[in-house]
C-alpha atoms as one frame of an Amber mdcrd trajectory, in Angstrom:
protein
  -6.176 -29.606 -15.351  -3.859 -26.664 -16.079  -6.274 -25.616 -19.045  -9.173
 -25.578 -16.532  -7.207 -23.506 -14.054  -6.277 -21.057 -16.702 -10.047 -20.695
 -17.885 -10.884 -20.081 -14.250  -8.208 -17.463 -14.018  -9.409 -15.548 -17.081
 -12.881 -15.165 -15.576 -11.359 -14.455 -12.076  -9.339 -11.674 -13.458 -12.347
 -10.261 -15.385 -14.301 -10.487 -12.091 -11.549  -8.489 -10.315 -11.452  -5.638
 -12.857 -15.214  -5.540 -13.085 -15.518  -5.240  -9.329 -12.888  -2.604  -9.057
 -14.285  -0.456 -11.952 -18.070  -0.856 -11.198 -17.712  -0.489  -7.377 -16.009
   2.793  -7.862 -18.562   3.878 -10.385 -21.530   3.066  -8.122 -19.950   4.941
  -5.179 -18.706   8.006  -7.341 -21.586  10.337  -6.516 -20.946   9.876  -2.719
 -17.145   9.950  -3.292 -17.299  13.183  -5.248 -18.898  14.852  -2.196 -16.600
  13.247   0.348 -13.262  13.949  -1.466 -14.305  17.651  -1.905 -13.491  18.439
   1.719 -10.280  17.801   3.468 -12.189  17.480   6.740 -14.138  14.468   5.399
 -10.986  12.379   4.643 -11.543  10.157   7.528 -14.941   9.345   6.056 -13.404
   8.648   2.634 -10.799   6.389   4.334 -13.583   4.304   5.893 -15.236   4.005
   2.503 -11.967   3.004   0.868 -11.161   0.506   3.759 -14.640  -1.039   3.162
 -13.949  -1.090  -0.550 -10.594  -2.787  -0.105 -12.045  -5.454   2.209 -14.802
  -6.153  -0.262 -12.475  -6.669  -3.224 -10.348  -8.961  -1.080 -13.473 -10.995
  -0.056 -14.942 -11.340  -3.520 -11.734 -12.425  -4.959 -11.674 -15.271  -2.486
  -8.837 -13.965  -0.295  -8.522 -14.160   3.444  -6.149 -11.815   5.260  -4.298
 -13.285   8.220  -2.523 -10.761  10.275   0.364 -11.233  12.848   1.111  -8.173
  14.975   4.436  -7.623  16.768   3.526  -4.226  17.912   0.004  -2.810  18.290
  -0.973   0.398  16.374  -2.278   3.125  18.670  -5.586   4.762  17.253  -5.191
   8.473  16.626  -1.463   8.288  16.237   0.255   9.109  12.957   2.581   6.583
  11.363   4.450   5.887   8.079   3.017   2.552   6.854   5.332   0.620   4.301
   5.172  -2.734   2.674   6.562  -4.787  -0.125   4.900  -4.142  -3.547   4.314
  -7.274  -5.764   0.749  -7.492  -6.756  -2.533  -5.752  -8.036  -4.074  -6.282
  -4.587  -1.456  -4.622  -2.501  -3.474  -1.364  -2.092  -6.517  -3.253  -1.130
  -4.622  -5.413   1.390  -2.959  -2.342   2.970  -6.350  -0.665   3.211  -7.701
  -3.695   4.958  -4.867  -3.952   7.457  -4.341  -0.192   8.503  -6.474   0.928
  11.356  -5.621   4.553  11.224  -6.693   6.822   8.296  -3.690   7.108   6.081
  -2.985   9.027   2.751  -1.188   7.103   0.015   1.904   8.455  -1.849   2.197
   7.111  -5.256   3.680   7.737  -8.730   1.983  10.510 -10.919   1.210   7.764
 -13.625  -1.544   6.449 -11.470  -3.486   9.839 -12.032  -3.850   8.876 -15.747
  -5.929   5.655 -14.946  -9.668   5.864 -15.862 -11.953   6.529 -12.886  -9.451
   5.274 -10.262  -6.987   8.096 -11.359  -9.520  10.808 -10.565 -10.050   9.419
  -7.062  -6.276   8.858  -6.531  -5.596  12.567  -7.607  -8.104  13.932  -5.230
  -7.224  11.797  -2.187  -3.546  10.865  -2.502  -0.179  12.693  -2.790   1.291
  11.874  -6.230   4.984  12.310  -7.065   6.988  12.814 -10.269  10.343  11.316
  -9.140  12.182  12.946 -12.064  11.052  16.463 -10.905  12.694  18.154  -7.789
   9.633  20.508  -7.350   7.277  17.662  -7.297   9.358  15.832  -4.791   9.472
  18.948  -2.625   5.682  19.213  -2.962   5.350  15.713  -1.310   6.949  16.981
   1.943   4.738  19.910   2.137   1.614  18.004   1.495   2.556  15.113   3.913
   3.071  17.750   6.695  -0.396  19.079   5.990  -2.022  15.624   6.101   0.026
  14.834   9.343  -1.191  17.974  11.036  -4.709  16.668  10.332  -3.871  13.779
  12.466  -3.494  11.448   9.383  -0.947   8.802   8.523   1.129   8.216   5.372
   1.287   4.980   3.240   4.039   4.213   0.754   5.383   1.210  -1.100   9.204
   2.252  -0.807  10.251   0.106  -3.699   8.494   2.697  -5.982   7.404  -0.023
  -8.471   6.409  -3.507  -8.882   9.524  -5.429  -9.367   9.953  -8.312 -11.855
   8.667 -11.598 -10.486  12.141 -12.988 -10.117  13.006 -10.279  -7.633  12.248
 -10.854  -4.010  12.385  -7.191  -2.952  13.617  -4.226  -4.977  15.839  -1.694
  -3.401  13.986   0.954  -1.351  13.780   4.586  -2.396  14.799   7.294  -0.009
  11.538   9.356   0.057   9.638   7.347   2.644  12.496   7.429   5.017  13.279
  11.031   4.613   9.536  11.840   5.165   9.521   9.785   8.457  12.640  11.541
   9.773  11.645  15.058   8.741   8.171  14.511  10.449   9.451  12.410  13.287
   6.839   9.626  12.858   7.246   6.025  13.542   7.744   3.646  10.597   5.436
   0.489  10.445   7.032  -2.118   8.264   4.653  -4.761   6.943   5.545  -7.936
   5.043   2.957  -9.094   2.528   3.950 -12.867   2.253   1.489 -14.193  -0.458
   0.535 -11.383  -2.767   2.856 -12.324  -5.536   1.732 -15.953  -5.807  -1.963
 -14.984  -5.185  -2.443 -12.164  -7.736   0.734 -11.030  -9.553   0.733  -9.052
 -12.799   1.217 -12.336 -14.753  -2.257 -13.049 -16.173  -2.391 -16.783 -16.036
  -1.335 -16.965 -12.307  -2.778 -16.750  -8.907  -5.482 -18.413  -6.891  -7.800
 -17.589  -3.943  -6.379 -18.292  -0.461  -4.739 -16.769   2.541  -2.936 -13.434
   2.497  -0.567 -13.453   5.336   0.549 -10.115   6.711   3.109  -9.323   9.494
   2.950  -5.971  11.166   6.663  -5.662  12.452   8.035  -3.808  15.431   8.025
  -0.011  14.659  11.221   1.783  13.721  11.374   4.929  15.683  12.570   8.198
  14.254  12.217  10.557  17.181  15.551  12.481  17.491  16.890  11.027  14.239
  18.427  13.246  11.465  18.815  12.948   7.681  22.204  11.401   8.428  20.287
   8.314   9.922  18.244   7.774   6.740  20.345   5.049   5.226  20.468   3.191
   8.520  16.721   3.100   8.934  16.151   2.338   5.356  18.536  -0.524   5.690
  16.677  -1.712   8.780  13.305  -1.535   7.126  14.563  -3.456   3.937  16.222
  -6.169   5.992  13.192  -6.653   8.116  10.916  -7.293   5.174  13.561  -9.072
   2.923  14.588 -11.461   5.666  10.793 -12.453   6.229  10.205 -12.970   2.450
  13.365 -15.112   2.003  12.693 -17.326   5.136   9.117 -17.847   3.811  10.405
 -18.917   0.446  12.847 -21.271   2.014  10.197 -22.777   4.305   8.037 -23.576
   1.281  10.845 -25.576  -0.381
């Protein structure tokens, strides 16, 4: 039985990479036009959202979303979630209602094909470079002025599978305070077990998401950064731990 499951997983993983690569390749002529103009970013986001939903669907996943506070169309937010899987970006795209720009590490720019799209549509950062980190805040303000939102995985990396949730980096929370936008914490319960980086793992099924009550930053200063970072971390961590305990 285990052998049959692993054979399925091999073809399933190839199916995933094939869909990701060729779907971008097919859409590339349209994407090149759309990503050439800042004013067309909402159109790109709609395409990206449809792409994310498609990948989720063809992999046999079904998002199930619980919402504690409703996202208001047209408002700007900082969306954050735990990062544990290859499908986190697709799932976040599927869940977000408002057009948002991703902030990610510069290494993603080097990926074939996807890296080109990422470089043109997202804000990339070299965390070892102070000038690069400063550039993020300038570009984020530009995107927020356009009525967009920002999306970040605050762990800054995909942690080892034994780790429930890695320590959050400061950048996301500094951004939210400096630009006075609400933080929208989201818990992705199932991404690790459904499609982690371990090759012979995962299986189609539900992808549960909880959109938590927002963390307001209006009137806060940088002195409050550690407090809201801890609040966001505790919110997601508690959900993940409780879910693990419920499964035992």
